All heavy atoms as TSV, in Angstrom:
chain	resi	resn	atom	element	x	y	z
A	1	MET	N	N	0.822	-1.187	-0.007
A	1	MET	CA	C	-0.016	-0.020	-0.003
A	1	MET	C	C	0.901	1.263	-0.002
A	1	MET	O	O	1.768	1.389	0.827
A	1	MET	CB	C	-0.863	-0.033	1.247
A	1	MET	CG	C	-1.847	1.108	1.333
A	1	MET	SD	S	-2.960	0.809	2.712
A	1	MET	CE	C	-3.545	2.487	2.954
A	2	ALA	N	N	0.672	2.153	-0.942
A	2	ALA	CA	C	1.443	3.376	-1.056
A	2	ALA	C	C	1.029	4.383	-0.047
A	2	ALA	O	O	-0.118	4.599	0.202
A	2	ALA	CB	C	1.355	3.935	-2.471
A	3	GLU	N	N	2.032	5.002	0.554
A	3	GLU	CA	C	1.794	6.057	1.553
A	3	GLU	C	C	1.443	7.343	0.827
A	3	GLU	O	O	2.075	7.719	-0.194
A	3	GLU	CB	C	3.057	6.270	2.382
A	3	GLU	CG	C	2.872	7.228	3.548
A	3	GLU	CD	C	4.150	7.347	4.344
A	3	GLU	OE1	O	4.728	6.269	4.659
A	3	GLU	OE2	O	4.484	8.454	4.700
A	4	GLU	N	N	0.420	8.065	1.322
A	4	GLU	CA	C	0.043	9.362	0.722
A	4	GLU	C	C	1.130	10.363	1.009
A	4	GLU	O	O	1.673	10.459	2.062
A	4	GLU	CB	C	-1.274	9.817	1.262
A	4	GLU	CG	C	-2.466	9.148	0.652
A	4	GLU	CD	C	-3.749	9.902	0.992
A	4	GLU	OE1	O	-3.830	11.132	0.919
A	4	GLU	OE2	O	-4.703	9.236	1.356
A	5	LYS	N	N	1.421	11.155	-0.005
A	5	LYS	CA	C	2.396	12.209	0.118
A	5	LYS	C	C	1.768	13.486	0.602
A	5	LYS	O	O	0.575	13.757	0.339
A	5	LYS	CB	C	3.119	12.444	-1.204
A	5	LYS	CG	C	3.927	11.252	-1.674
A	5	LYS	CD	C	4.715	11.592	-2.896
A	5	LYS	CE	C	5.574	10.446	-3.278
A	5	LYS	NZ	N	6.509	10.764	-4.347
A	6	ILE	N	N	2.564	14.315	1.288
A	6	ILE	CA	C	2.131	15.647	1.705
A	6	ILE	C	C	2.277	16.535	0.481
A	6	ILE	O	O	3.404	16.743	0.023
A	6	ILE	CB	C	2.947	16.136	2.912
A	6	ILE	CG1	C	2.745	15.191	4.074
A	6	ILE	CG2	C	2.535	17.595	3.257
A	6	ILE	CD1	C	3.689	15.425	5.222
A	7	ARG	N	N	1.238	17.132	0.038
A	7	ARG	CA	C	1.240	17.995	-1.191
A	7	ARG	C	C	1.588	19.417	-0.795
A	7	ARG	O	O	0.866	19.993	0.039
A	7	ARG	CB	C	-0.104	17.894	-1.894
A	7	ARG	CG	C	-0.456	16.472	-2.396
A	7	ARG	CD	C	-1.940	16.330	-2.782
A	7	ARG	NE	N	-2.455	17.470	-3.472
A	7	ARG	CZ	C	-2.327	17.699	-4.804
A	7	ARG	NH1	N	-1.707	16.827	-5.549
A	7	ARG	NH2	N	-2.891	18.757	-5.329
A	8	VAL	N	N	2.673	19.982	-1.397
A	8	VAL	CA	C	3.201	21.250	-0.979
A	8	VAL	C	C	3.104	22.275	-2.145
A	8	VAL	O	O	3.448	21.907	-3.258
A	8	VAL	CB	C	4.625	21.145	-0.508
A	8	VAL	CG1	C	5.201	22.487	-0.103
A	8	VAL	CG2	C	4.730	20.115	0.613
A	9	LEU	N	N	2.664	23.497	-1.839
A	9	LEU	CA	C	2.690	24.588	-2.791
A	9	LEU	C	C	3.735	25.584	-2.233
A	9	LEU	O	O	3.663	25.975	-1.099
A	9	LEU	CB	C	1.331	25.264	-2.896
A	9	LEU	CG	C	1.245	26.586	-3.675
A	9	LEU	CD1	C	1.589	26.347	-5.160
A	9	LEU	CD2	C	-0.147	27.180	-3.589
A	10	LEU	N	N	4.686	26.009	-3.124
A	10	LEU	CA	C	5.699	26.948	-2.774
A	10	LEU	C	C	5.314	28.305	-3.321
A	10	LEU	O	O	5.050	28.453	-4.510
A	10	LEU	CB	C	7.056	26.555	-3.363
A	10	LEU	CG	C	7.572	25.158	-2.961
A	10	LEU	CD1	C	8.888	24.866	-3.701
A	10	LEU	CD2	C	7.738	25.022	-1.493
A	11	VAL	N	N	5.301	29.368	-2.465
A	11	VAL	CA	C	5.000	30.711	-2.885
A	11	VAL	C	C	6.102	31.656	-2.397
A	11	VAL	O	O	6.248	31.941	-1.232
A	11	VAL	CB	C	3.619	31.189	-2.338
A	11	VAL	CG1	C	3.338	32.566	-2.870
A	11	VAL	CG2	C	2.531	30.172	-2.661
A	12	ASP	N	N	6.939	32.057	-3.332
A	12	ASP	CA	C	8.094	32.931	-3.028
A	12	ASP	C	C	8.501	33.625	-4.323
A	12	ASP	O	O	8.463	33.033	-5.385
A	12	ASP	CB	C	9.258	32.136	-2.474
A	12	ASP	CG	C	10.312	33.029	-1.838
A	12	ASP	OD1	O	11.007	33.708	-2.584
A	12	ASP	OD2	O	10.440	33.023	-0.569
A	13	ASP	N	N	8.864	34.877	-4.246
A	13	ASP	CA	C	9.259	35.604	-5.457
A	13	ASP	C	C	10.644	35.349	-5.934
A	13	ASP	O	O	11.080	35.829	-6.975
A	13	ASP	CB	C	9.023	37.120	-5.272
A	13	ASP	CG	C	9.721	37.727	-4.090
A	13	ASP	OD1	O	9.855	37.047	-3.067
A	13	ASP	OD2	O	10.201	38.880	-4.185
A	14	HIS	N	N	11.448	34.592	-5.173
A	14	HIS	CA	C	12.807	34.322	-5.569
A	14	HIS	C	C	12.893	32.865	-6.173
A	14	HIS	O	O	12.732	31.871	-5.447
A	14	HIS	CB	C	13.756	34.374	-4.360
A	14	HIS	CG	C	13.876	35.801	-3.859
A	14	HIS	ND1	N	13.115	36.263	-2.788
A	14	HIS	CD2	C	14.585	36.864	-4.265
A	14	HIS	CE1	C	13.343	37.501	-2.593
A	14	HIS	NE2	N	14.288	37.901	-3.433
A	15	THR	N	N	13.109	32.804	-7.455
A	15	THR	CA	C	13.105	31.515	-8.191
A	15	THR	C	C	14.176	30.590	-7.598
A	15	THR	O	O	13.880	29.407	-7.436
A	15	THR	CB	C	13.380	31.802	-9.681
A	15	THR	OG1	O	12.431	32.711	-10.141
A	15	THR	CG2	C	13.298	30.492	-10.464
A	16	LEU	N	N	15.327	31.107	-7.332
A	16	LEU	CA	C	16.424	30.250	-6.822
A	16	LEU	C	C	16.064	29.654	-5.463
A	16	LEU	O	O	16.350	28.449	-5.163
A	16	LEU	CB	C	17.710	31.043	-6.695
A	16	LEU	CG	C	18.968	30.268	-6.304
A	16	LEU	CD1	C	19.247	29.128	-7.315
A	16	LEU	CD2	C	20.169	31.205	-6.232
A	17	PHE	N	N	15.406	30.421	-4.589
A	17	PHE	CA	C	14.994	29.937	-3.280
A	17	PHE	C	C	13.923	28.809	-3.473
A	17	PHE	O	O	14.006	27.774	-2.824
A	17	PHE	CB	C	14.412	31.045	-2.423
A	17	PHE	CG	C	14.008	30.644	-1.077
A	17	PHE	CD1	C	14.973	30.449	-0.054
A	17	PHE	CD2	C	12.687	30.391	-0.788
A	17	PHE	CE1	C	14.583	30.048	1.175
A	17	PHE	CE2	C	12.329	30.000	0.484
A	17	PHE	CZ	C	13.269	29.775	1.468
A	18	ARG	N	N	12.944	29.056	-4.324
A	18	ARG	CA	C	11.925	27.994	-4.606
A	18	ARG	C	C	12.569	26.736	-5.136
A	18	ARG	O	O	12.229	25.641	-4.708
A	18	ARG	CB	C	10.897	28.512	-5.588
A	18	ARG	CG	C	9.926	29.541	-5.081
A	18	ARG	CD	C	8.688	29.738	-5.964
A	18	ARG	NE	N	8.960	29.716	-7.382
A	18	ARG	CZ	C	9.137	30.769	-8.119
A	18	ARG	NH1	N	9.122	31.980	-7.582
A	18	ARG	NH2	N	9.343	30.631	-9.415
A	19	SER	N	N	13.531	26.901	-6.000
A	19	SER	CA	C	14.275	25.744	-6.539
A	19	SER	C	C	14.954	24.943	-5.461
A	19	SER	O	O	14.897	23.683	-5.461
A	19	SER	CB	C	15.268	26.205	-7.629
A	19	SER	OG	O	15.998	25.127	-8.121
A	20	GLY	N	N	15.615	25.672	-4.540
A	20	GLY	CA	C	16.312	25.017	-3.465
A	20	GLY	C	C	15.349	24.257	-2.521
A	20	GLY	O	O	15.604	23.137	-2.119
A	21	ILE	N	N	14.275	24.890	-2.204
A	21	ILE	CA	C	13.281	24.243	-1.306
A	21	ILE	C	C	12.662	23.049	-2.022
A	21	ILE	O	O	12.465	21.993	-1.412
A	21	ILE	CB	C	12.198	25.243	-0.911
A	21	ILE	CG1	C	12.765	26.399	-0.015
A	21	ILE	CG2	C	11.037	24.566	-0.168
A	21	ILE	CD1	C	13.342	25.905	1.329
A	22	ARG	N	N	12.345	23.187	-3.281
A	22	ARG	CA	C	11.766	22.089	-4.064
A	22	ARG	C	C	12.795	20.923	-4.062
A	22	ARG	O	O	12.365	19.742	-3.791
A	22	ARG	CB	C	11.499	22.457	-5.512
A	22	ARG	CG	C	10.885	21.297	-6.312
A	22	ARG	CD	C	10.623	21.603	-7.786
A	22	ARG	NE	N	10.846	22.949	-8.277
A	22	ARG	CZ	C	11.959	23.359	-8.889
A	22	ARG	NH1	N	12.973	22.543	-9.104
A	22	ARG	NH2	N	12.046	24.621	-9.335
A	23	SER	N	N	14.058	21.165	-4.315
A	23	SER	CA	C	15.067	20.085	-4.285
A	23	SER	C	C	15.142	19.418	-2.939
A	23	SER	O	O	15.245	18.193	-2.819
A	23	SER	CB	C	16.408	20.670	-4.685
A	23	SER	OG	O	16.444	21.043	-6.017
A	24	LEU	N	N	15.106	20.213	-1.869
A	24	LEU	CA	C	15.202	19.683	-0.500
A	24	LEU	C	C	13.990	18.769	-0.274
A	24	LEU	O	O	14.115	17.655	0.213
A	24	LEU	CB	C	15.261	20.795	0.496
A	24	LEU	CG	C	15.244	20.386	1.973
A	24	LEU	CD1	C	16.515	19.596	2.285
A	24	LEU	CD2	C	15.070	21.583	2.837
A	25	LEU	N	N	12.785	19.286	-0.559
A	25	LEU	CA	C	11.590	18.521	-0.297
A	25	LEU	C	C	11.491	17.230	-1.123
A	25	LEU	O	O	11.057	16.199	-0.668
A	25	LEU	CB	C	10.314	19.344	-0.512
A	25	LEU	CG	C	10.108	20.498	0.491
A	25	LEU	CD1	C	8.893	21.311	0.045
A	25	LEU	CD2	C	9.949	19.941	1.877
A	26	GLN	N	N	12.012	17.326	-2.355
A	26	GLN	CA	C	11.938	16.155	-3.258
A	26	GLN	C	C	12.924	15.027	-2.800
A	26	GLN	O	O	12.789	13.902	-3.228
A	26	GLN	CB	C	12.212	16.543	-4.674
A	26	GLN	CG	C	11.088	17.246	-5.297
A	26	GLN	CD	C	11.376	17.792	-6.687
A	26	GLN	OE1	O	12.522	17.938	-7.086
A	26	GLN	NE2	N	10.300	18.061	-7.452
A	27	SER	N	N	13.803	15.374	-1.896
A	27	SER	CA	C	14.706	14.331	-1.399
A	27	SER	C	C	14.047	13.449	-0.311
A	27	SER	O	O	14.620	12.479	0.114
A	27	SER	CB	C	16.016	14.998	-0.802
A	27	SER	OG	O	15.738	15.702	0.399
A	28	TYR	N	N	12.858	13.832	0.063
A	28	TYR	CA	C	12.062	13.071	1.049
A	28	TYR	C	C	10.852	12.455	0.327
A	28	TYR	O	O	10.087	13.141	-0.349
A	28	TYR	CB	C	11.517	13.976	2.162
A	28	TYR	CG	C	12.626	14.496	3.057
A	28	TYR	CD1	C	13.229	15.751	2.776
A	28	TYR	CD2	C	13.075	13.792	4.143
A	28	TYR	CE1	C	14.212	16.235	3.555
A	28	TYR	CE2	C	14.090	14.292	4.966
A	28	TYR	CZ	C	14.675	15.519	4.657
A	28	TYR	OH	O	15.640	16.034	5.468
A	29	ALA	N	N	10.647	11.152	0.467
A	29	ALA	CA	C	9.608	10.484	-0.216
A	29	ALA	C	C	8.183	10.962	0.245
A	29	ALA	O	O	7.240	10.745	-0.510
A	29	ALA	CB	C	9.735	9.006	-0.025
A	30	CYS	N	N	8.105	11.507	1.399
A	30	CYS	CA	C	6.766	11.894	1.951
A	30	CYS	C	C	6.242	13.203	1.372
A	30	CYS	O	O	5.070	13.536	1.630
A	30	CYS	CB	C	6.796	11.905	3.430
A	30	CYS	SG	S	7.987	13.132	4.150
A	31	PHE	N	N	7.048	13.968	0.650
A	31	PHE	CA	C	6.599	15.270	0.123
A	31	PHE	C	C	6.440	15.257	-1.417
A	31	PHE	O	O	7.239	14.576	-2.113
A	31	PHE	CB	C	7.568	16.368	0.445
A	31	PHE	CG	C	7.666	16.709	1.883
A	31	PHE	CD1	C	8.772	16.381	2.650
A	31	PHE	CD2	C	6.645	17.320	2.562
A	31	PHE	CE1	C	8.845	16.660	4.032
A	31	PHE	CE2	C	6.704	17.605	3.930
A	31	PHE	CZ	C	7.798	17.254	4.649
A	32	GLU	N	N	5.494	15.983	-1.896
A	32	GLU	CA	C	5.301	16.178	-3.319
A	32	GLU	C	C	5.062	17.654	-3.572
A	32	GLU	O	O	4.090	18.194	-3.064
A	32	GLU	CB	C	4.118	15.362	-3.893
A	32	GLU	CG	C	3.853	15.606	-5.328
A	32	GLU	CD	C	2.616	14.913	-5.825
A	32	GLU	OE1	O	1.868	14.330	-5.009
A	32	GLU	OE2	O	2.384	14.925	-7.045
A	33	VAL	N	N	5.914	18.350	-4.324
A	33	VAL	CA	C	5.732	19.761	-4.633
A	33	VAL	C	C	4.771	19.789	-5.807
A	33	VAL	O	O	5.096	19.330	-6.875
A	33	VAL	CB	C	7.059	20.493	-4.933
A	33	VAL	CG1	C	6.805	21.901	-5.381
A	33	VAL	CG2	C	7.986	20.440	-3.734
A	34	VAL	N	N	3.554	20.261	-5.548
A	34	VAL	CA	C	2.500	20.256	-6.582
A	34	VAL	C	C	2.484	21.541	-7.414
A	34	VAL	O	O	1.841	21.618	-8.477
A	34	VAL	CB	C	1.148	19.934	-5.996
A	34	VAL	CG1	C	1.124	18.534	-5.450
A	34	VAL	CG2	C	0.736	20.963	-4.940
A	35	GLY	N	N	3.140	22.614	-6.919
A	35	GLY	CA	C	3.131	23.850	-7.636
A	35	GLY	C	C	4.071	24.877	-7.014
A	35	GLY	O	O	4.471	24.777	-5.904
A	36	GLU	N	N	4.273	25.943	-7.821
A	36	GLU	CA	C	5.136	27.014	-7.391
A	36	GLU	C	C	4.489	28.329	-7.901
A	36	GLU	O	O	3.955	28.384	-9.043
A	36	GLU	CB	C	6.524	26.922	-7.949
A	36	GLU	CG	C	7.288	25.738	-7.464
A	36	GLU	CD	C	8.707	25.726	-8.034
A	36	GLU	OE1	O	9.289	26.787	-8.228
A	36	GLU	OE2	O	9.227	24.578	-8.221
A	37	ALA	N	N	4.578	29.392	-7.139
A	37	ALA	CA	C	4.097	30.714	-7.516
A	37	ALA	C	C	5.132	31.767	-7.131
A	37	ALA	O	O	5.807	31.626	-6.085
A	37	ALA	CB	C	2.744	31.013	-6.845
A	38	GLY	N	N	5.193	32.819	-7.929
A	38	GLY	CA	C	6.202	33.869	-7.668
A	38	GLY	C	C	5.603	35.058	-7.014
A	38	GLY	O	O	6.279	36.002	-6.702
A	39	ASP	N	N	4.286	35.090	-6.794
A	39	ASP	CA	C	3.649	36.182	-6.055
A	39	ASP	C	C	2.347	35.711	-5.346
A	39	ASP	O	O	1.858	34.585	-5.620
A	39	ASP	CB	C	3.333	37.377	-6.997
A	39	ASP	CG	C	2.338	37.045	-8.123
A	39	ASP	OD1	O	1.265	36.507	-7.796
A	39	ASP	OD2	O	2.680	37.325	-9.241
A	40	GLY	N	N	1.762	36.525	-4.505
A	40	GLY	CA	C	0.630	36.147	-3.734
A	40	GLY	C	C	-0.633	35.836	-4.547
A	40	GLY	O	O	-1.338	34.868	-4.260
A	41	ARG	N	N	-0.885	36.598	-5.537
A	41	ARG	CA	C	-2.079	36.391	-6.383
A	41	ARG	C	C	-1.973	35.026	-7.071
A	41	ARG	O	O	-2.970	34.292	-7.115
A	41	ARG	CB	C	-2.231	37.492	-7.435
A	41	ARG	CG	C	-2.800	38.769	-6.847
A	41	ARG	CD	C	-3.058	39.819	-7.990
A	41	ARG	NE	N	-3.630	41.018	-7.374
A	41	ARG	CZ	C	-2.961	41.995	-6.775
A	41	ARG	NH1	N	-1.633	41.866	-6.621
A	41	ARG	NH2	N	-3.577	43.042	-6.306
A	42	GLU	N	N	-0.855	34.705	-7.640
A	42	GLU	CA	C	-0.666	33.411	-8.295
A	42	GLU	C	C	-0.729	32.285	-7.275
A	42	GLU	O	O	-1.312	31.211	-7.543
A	42	GLU	CB	C	0.683	33.379	-9.036
A	42	GLU	CG	C	0.979	32.082	-9.746
A	42	GLU	CD	C	0.152	31.865	-10.992
A	42	GLU	OE1	O	-0.646	32.714	-11.352
A	42	GLU	OE2	O	0.358	30.783	-11.634
A	43	GLY	N	N	-0.226	32.519	-6.064
A	43	GLY	CA	C	-0.322	31.521	-5.031
A	43	GLY	C	C	-1.750	31.188	-4.654
A	43	GLY	O	O	-2.141	30.027	-4.481
A	44	ILE	N	N	-2.578	32.230	-4.506
A	44	ILE	CA	C	-3.985	32.049	-4.221
A	44	ILE	C	C	-4.671	31.301	-5.321
A	44	ILE	O	O	-5.431	30.362	-5.096
A	44	ILE	CB	C	-4.670	33.451	-4.001
A	44	ILE	CG1	C	-4.112	34.089	-2.705
A	44	ILE	CG2	C	-6.173	33.300	-3.930
A	44	ILE	CD1	C	-4.441	35.540	-2.605
A	45	ARG	N	N	-4.395	31.659	-6.554
A	45	ARG	CA	C	-5.047	30.968	-7.706
A	45	ARG	C	C	-4.624	29.482	-7.746
A	45	ARG	O	O	-5.513	28.618	-7.870
A	45	ARG	CB	C	-4.605	31.637	-9.015
A	45	ARG	CG	C	-5.309	31.031	-10.269
A	45	ARG	CD	C	-4.792	31.678	-11.548
A	45	ARG	NE	N	-3.419	31.260	-11.854
A	45	ARG	CZ	C	-3.065	30.066	-12.325
A	45	ARG	NH1	N	-3.997	29.126	-12.509
A	45	ARG	NH2	N	-1.835	29.750	-12.598
A	46	LEU	N	N	-3.354	29.240	-7.545
A	46	LEU	CA	C	-2.873	27.845	-7.566
A	46	LEU	C	C	-3.410	27.028	-6.404
A	46	LEU	O	O	-3.713	25.853	-6.521
A	46	LEU	CB	C	-1.362	27.767	-7.592
A	46	LEU	CG	C	-0.711	28.136	-8.967
A	46	LEU	CD1	C	0.793	28.135	-8.827
A	46	LEU	CD2	C	-1.151	27.199	-10.024
A	47	ALA	N	N	-3.504	27.682	-5.231
A	47	ALA	CA	C	-4.029	26.937	-4.074
A	47	ALA	C	C	-5.493	26.487	-4.319
A	47	ALA	O	O	-5.855	25.356	-3.964
A	47	ALA	CB	C	-4.012	27.842	-2.810
A	48	GLY	N	N	-6.267	27.299	-4.978
A	48	GLY	CA	C	-7.622	26.923	-5.301
A	48	GLY	C	C	-7.688	25.784	-6.318
A	48	GLY	O	O	-8.526	24.917	-6.249
A	49	GLN	N	N	-6.770	25.779	-7.252
A	49	GLN	CA	C	-6.727	24.746	-8.294
A	49	GLN	C	C	-6.127	23.436	-7.770
A	49	GLN	O	O	-6.637	22.379	-8.041
A	49	GLN	CB	C	-5.896	25.202	-9.494
A	49	GLN	CG	C	-6.487	26.198	-10.373
A	49	GLN	CD	C	-5.602	26.520	-11.542
A	49	GLN	OE1	O	-4.397	26.261	-11.539
A	49	GLN	NE2	N	-6.134	27.226	-12.551
A	50	LEU	N	N	-4.978	23.553	-7.058
A	50	LEU	CA	C	-4.235	22.382	-6.732
A	50	LEU	C	C	-4.604	21.773	-5.407
A	50	LEU	O	O	-4.235	20.581	-5.129
A	50	LEU	CB	C	-2.732	22.733	-6.704
A	50	LEU	CG	C	-2.142	23.265	-8.035
A	50	LEU	CD1	C	-0.737	23.769	-7.861
A	50	LEU	CD2	C	-2.229	22.195	-9.142
A	51	ARG	N	N	-5.190	22.518	-4.492
A	51	ARG	CA	C	-5.645	22.012	-3.187
A	51	ARG	C	C	-4.492	21.351	-2.417
A	51	ARG	O	O	-4.559	20.175	-2.020
A	51	ARG	CB	C	-6.793	21.060	-3.282
A	51	ARG	CG	C	-7.926	21.489	-4.209
A	51	ARG	CD	C	-8.980	22.331	-3.670
A	51	ARG	NE	N	-9.589	21.670	-2.541
A	51	ARG	CZ	C	-10.216	22.291	-1.565
A	51	ARG	NH1	N	-10.292	23.602	-1.641
A	51	ARG	NH2	N	-10.702	21.700	-0.580
A	52	PRO	N	N	-3.372	22.051	-2.162
A	52	PRO	CA	C	-2.238	21.497	-1.446
A	52	PRO	C	C	-2.558	21.297	0.028
A	52	PRO	O	O	-3.499	21.868	0.581
A	52	PRO	CB	C	-1.164	22.583	-1.605
A	52	PRO	CG	C	-1.917	23.851	-1.685
A	52	PRO	CD	C	-3.192	23.502	-2.502
A	53	ASP	N	N	-1.838	20.360	0.646
A	53	ASP	CA	C	-1.931	20.141	2.070
A	53	ASP	C	C	-1.250	21.236	2.854
A	53	ASP	O	O	-1.633	21.645	3.952
A	53	ASP	CB	C	-1.334	18.793	2.500
A	53	ASP	CG	C	-2.028	17.635	1.752
A	53	ASP	OD1	O	-3.248	17.638	1.727
A	53	ASP	OD2	O	-1.237	16.782	1.197
A	54	VAL	N	N	-0.110	21.775	2.286
A	54	VAL	CA	C	0.724	22.758	2.962
A	54	VAL	C	C	1.143	23.801	1.938
A	54	VAL	O	O	1.424	23.476	0.772
A	54	VAL	CB	C	2.022	22.115	3.491
A	54	VAL	CG1	C	3.017	23.093	4.063
A	54	VAL	CG2	C	1.702	21.024	4.524
A	55	VAL	N	N	1.136	25.065	2.356
A	55	VAL	CA	C	1.624	26.152	1.590
A	55	VAL	C	C	2.813	26.765	2.272
A	55	VAL	O	O	2.664	27.234	3.434
A	55	VAL	CB	C	0.565	27.245	1.308
A	55	VAL	CG1	C	1.127	28.408	0.484
A	55	VAL	CG2	C	-0.665	26.662	0.583
A	56	LEU	N	N	3.991	26.744	1.665
A	56	LEU	CA	C	5.168	27.440	2.180
A	56	LEU	C	C	5.176	28.801	1.574
A	56	LEU	O	O	5.354	28.965	0.360
A	56	LEU	CB	C	6.457	26.678	1.858
A	56	LEU	CG	C	6.621	25.339	2.540
A	56	LEU	CD1	C	7.960	24.712	2.090
A	56	LEU	CD2	C	6.619	25.490	4.020
A	57	LEU	N	N	4.936	29.821	2.381
A	57	LEU	CA	C	4.618	31.173	1.895
A	57	LEU	C	C	5.606	32.228	2.449
A	57	LEU	O	O	5.774	32.362	3.660
A	57	LEU	CB	C	3.182	31.491	2.383
A	57	LEU	CG	C	2.610	32.873	2.121
A	57	LEU	CD1	C	2.443	33.105	0.647
A	57	LEU	CD2	C	1.299	33.007	2.847
A	58	ASP	N	N	6.186	32.932	1.523
A	58	ASP	CA	C	7.062	34.098	1.901
A	58	ASP	C	C	6.088	35.221	2.322
A	58	ASP	O	O	5.116	35.465	1.605
A	58	ASP	CB	C	7.871	34.484	0.655
A	58	ASP	CG	C	8.798	35.630	0.920
A	58	ASP	OD1	O	9.018	36.027	2.076
A	58	ASP	OD2	O	9.364	36.164	-0.089
A	59	ASN	N	N	6.471	35.974	3.329
A	59	ASN	CA	C	5.632	37.086	3.735
A	59	ASN	C	C	5.972	38.337	2.865
A	59	ASN	O	O	5.095	39.196	2.648
A	59	ASN	CB	C	5.908	37.440	5.210
A	59	ASN	CG	C	4.958	38.538	5.641
A	59	ASN	OD1	O	3.772	38.573	5.281
A	59	ASN	ND2	N	5.485	39.472	6.412
A	60	HIS	N	N	7.197	38.465	2.373
A	60	HIS	CA	C	7.595	39.678	1.612
A	60	HIS	C	C	7.459	39.420	0.141
A	60	HIS	O	O	8.455	39.257	-0.570
A	60	HIS	CB	C	9.025	40.035	2.002
A	60	HIS	CG	C	9.185	40.335	3.462
A	60	HIS	ND1	N	8.707	41.461	4.074
A	60	HIS	CD2	C	9.709	39.625	4.452
A	60	HIS	CE1	C	8.968	41.431	5.340
A	60	HIS	NE2	N	9.616	40.354	5.642
A	61	LEU	N	N	6.235	39.403	-0.347
A	61	LEU	CA	C	5.982	39.182	-1.781
A	61	LEU	C	C	5.623	40.487	-2.421
A	61	LEU	O	O	5.021	41.381	-1.773
A	61	LEU	CB	C	4.790	38.211	-1.947
A	61	LEU	CG	C	5.059	36.782	-1.430
A	61	LEU	CD1	C	3.753	36.013	-1.419
A	61	LEU	CD2	C	6.032	36.090	-2.385
A	62	PRO	N	N	5.843	40.622	-3.740
A	62	PRO	CA	C	5.416	41.851	-4.407
A	62	PRO	C	C	3.905	41.834	-4.571
A	62	PRO	O	O	3.313	40.804	-4.723
A	62	PRO	CB	C	6.109	41.768	-5.782
A	62	PRO	CG	C	6.423	40.334	-5.956
A	62	PRO	CD	C	6.604	39.713	-4.573
A	63	GLY	N	N	3.307	43.012	-4.468
A	63	GLY	CA	C	1.865	43.092	-4.628
A	63	GLY	C	C	1.156	42.666	-3.388
A	63	GLY	O	O	1.080	43.386	-2.396
A	64	VAL	N	N	0.656	41.439	-3.370
A	64	VAL	CA	C	-0.088	40.887	-2.214
A	64	VAL	C	C	0.911	40.195	-1.298
A	64	VAL	O	O	1.523	39.226	-1.673
A	64	VAL	CB	C	-1.166	39.889	-2.694
A	64	VAL	CG1	C	-1.890	39.265	-1.469
A	64	VAL	CG2	C	-2.154	40.572	-3.582
A	65	THR	N	N	1.109	40.735	-0.084
A	65	THR	CA	C	2.048	40.113	0.851
A	65	THR	C	C	1.488	38.793	1.403
A	65	THR	O	O	0.306	38.510	1.233
A	65	THR	CB	C	2.362	41.047	2.052
A	65	THR	OG1	O	1.169	41.178	2.804
A	65	THR	CG2	C	2.866	42.365	1.592
A	66	GLY	N	N	2.344	38.041	2.023
A	66	GLY	CA	C	1.957	36.767	2.587
A	66	GLY	C	C	0.870	36.870	3.627
A	66	GLY	O	O	-0.107	36.114	3.619
A	67	VAL	N	N	0.970	37.907	4.481
A	67	VAL	CA	C	-0.048	38.103	5.534
A	67	VAL	C	C	-1.396	38.413	4.875
A	67	VAL	O	O	-2.413	37.944	5.361
A	67	VAL	CB	C	0.431	39.186	6.507
A	67	VAL	CG1	C	-0.713	39.601	7.465
A	67	VAL	CG2	C	1.628	38.773	7.302
A	68	VAL	N	N	-1.384	39.233	3.879
A	68	VAL	CA	C	-2.647	39.630	3.193
A	68	VAL	C	C	-3.212	38.390	2.445
A	68	VAL	O	O	-4.435	38.203	2.398
A	68	VAL	CB	C	-2.405	40.797	2.248
A	68	VAL	CG1	C	-3.628	41.084	1.371
A	68	VAL	CG2	C	-2.049	42.015	3.036
A	69	ALA	N	N	-2.336	37.567	1.895
A	69	ALA	CA	C	-2.794	36.406	1.112
A	69	ALA	C	C	-3.310	35.252	1.991
A	69	ALA	O	O	-4.088	34.417	1.531
A	69	ALA	CB	C	-1.638	35.884	0.266
A	70	LEU	N	N	-2.907	35.233	3.266
A	70	LEU	CA	C	-3.294	34.077	4.137
A	70	LEU	C	C	-4.776	33.786	4.185
A	70	LEU	O	O	-5.152	32.616	4.034
A	70	LEU	CB	C	-2.766	34.298	5.558
A	70	LEU	CG	C	-1.359	33.819	5.824
A	70	LEU	CD1	C	-0.919	34.182	7.230
A	70	LEU	CD2	C	-1.219	32.383	5.577
A	71	PRO	N	N	-5.642	34.756	4.443
A	71	PRO	CA	C	-7.093	34.399	4.484
A	71	PRO	C	C	-7.583	33.778	3.206
A	71	PRO	O	O	-8.375	32.814	3.219
A	71	PRO	CB	C	-7.756	35.741	4.787
A	71	PRO	CG	C	-6.735	36.603	5.425
A	71	PRO	CD	C	-5.449	36.155	4.802
A	72	ALA	N	N	-7.154	34.339	2.069
A	72	ALA	CA	C	-7.589	33.813	0.806
A	72	ALA	C	C	-7.029	32.403	0.526
A	72	ALA	O	O	-7.711	31.504	-0.003
A	72	ALA	CB	C	-7.215	34.736	-0.359
A	73	LEU	N	N	-5.809	32.145	0.922
A	73	LEU	CA	C	-5.188	30.831	0.804
A	73	LEU	C	C	-5.911	29.822	1.718
A	73	LEU	O	O	-6.218	28.707	1.253
A	73	LEU	CB	C	-3.707	30.861	1.239
A	73	LEU	CG	C	-2.767	31.523	0.224
A	73	LEU	CD1	C	-1.417	31.770	0.837
A	73	LEU	CD2	C	-2.651	30.616	-1.018
A	74	LYS	N	N	-6.282	30.216	2.878
A	74	LYS	CA	C	-7.028	29.349	3.812
A	74	LYS	C	C	-8.368	29.012	3.199
A	74	LYS	O	O	-8.778	27.847	3.283
A	74	LYS	CB	C	-7.152	30.021	5.171
A	74	LYS	CG	C	-7.750	29.101	6.188
A	74	LYS	CD	C	-7.740	29.738	7.591
A	74	LYS	CE	C	-8.416	28.846	8.568
A	74	LYS	NZ	N	-8.505	29.448	9.866
A	75	ALA	N	N	-9.009	30.019	2.638
A	75	ALA	CA	C	-10.359	29.741	2.028
A	75	ALA	C	C	-10.264	28.852	0.829
A	75	ALA	O	O	-11.140	28.038	0.599
A	75	ALA	CB	C	-10.985	31.079	1.625
A	76	ALA	N	N	-9.151	28.976	0.072
A	76	ALA	CA	C	-8.986	28.141	-1.120
A	76	ALA	C	C	-8.753	26.712	-0.740
A	76	ALA	O	O	-9.080	25.801	-1.427
A	76	ALA	CB	C	-7.810	28.679	-1.945
C-alpha cells in the first residue's frame, strides 16, 4: 500500500529559493511539490486549483504580501 504524500505549494518571489526548497523536499519520499508561484495572487489561484496540504509562503511578496494572502489561501 502506497503512503500518501504531503502535497506542498511553494510561494516565493525568488526563483532560486523556490528551486532549493523544491530540491530539498523532493529528497524526502513523503513530500510532493505540486506547484510554485512567484507572487501572492498566483499563489492564491494555484491553491484553489491544486488544493495542497501545505503552503510554504514568503511574507515579503510583491503586490499581495503573505499576511494579506493568508485568508484567501485558507479559504482556497
